[in-house]
Residue, then its C-alpha position, 0 to 999 in steps of 0.5 A: m825326623a826332625a823338622a828343618q829349622f831357621d832363625l827368628s827374631i821377634l822385637t820390638p822398639e824397646r827390646a828382643v823379646f825372642e831370638g833363636k831356632v824354630e820350626y815354624v811360626q805364624v803371624p797375624g798379617s794384614e789379610g790373615y793369618l801366615g805359617v812359615l816353615a824353613g826354606h819359605a820365599a822371602l816376603v814383606t807384610e804388615l801384622a795385624a794385631g793378633t797371636l804371633t804362634v812359634r813352634e821350638p825344636g822340640g815340639e813347644d808351641r809359644r804364644w805372644q800377642v802383638s798389636g801390628g808391625f811388620f814381619e819379613v822372611a829372607d834366606d832362611r830368617a825371619t824378623v818380627l818387628a811389632d809395634e807391640v807385644s804382651g803374654e807368653e804361654t807355652e804348651e807341649q805338643g805331642 
């Protein structure tokens, strides 16, 4: 059975880094790392510097480094408003 999906946008002041359906996102919140799945309760939190991890449909993980900003979840949509985003790695999950 496929995991439930939700919409994610990763944005900086200069560009859209990622927009699409995901199964999971983990962000470096101001109080520690926070994981979000489809159906998560609405929230807004400040981001700390750290690794942002996204699991795309099919199980591929993508990672970026963020330097701060904000994270919002509402109505099965998550938005990362990052000060800066750098790098990207992909990793197949099996």
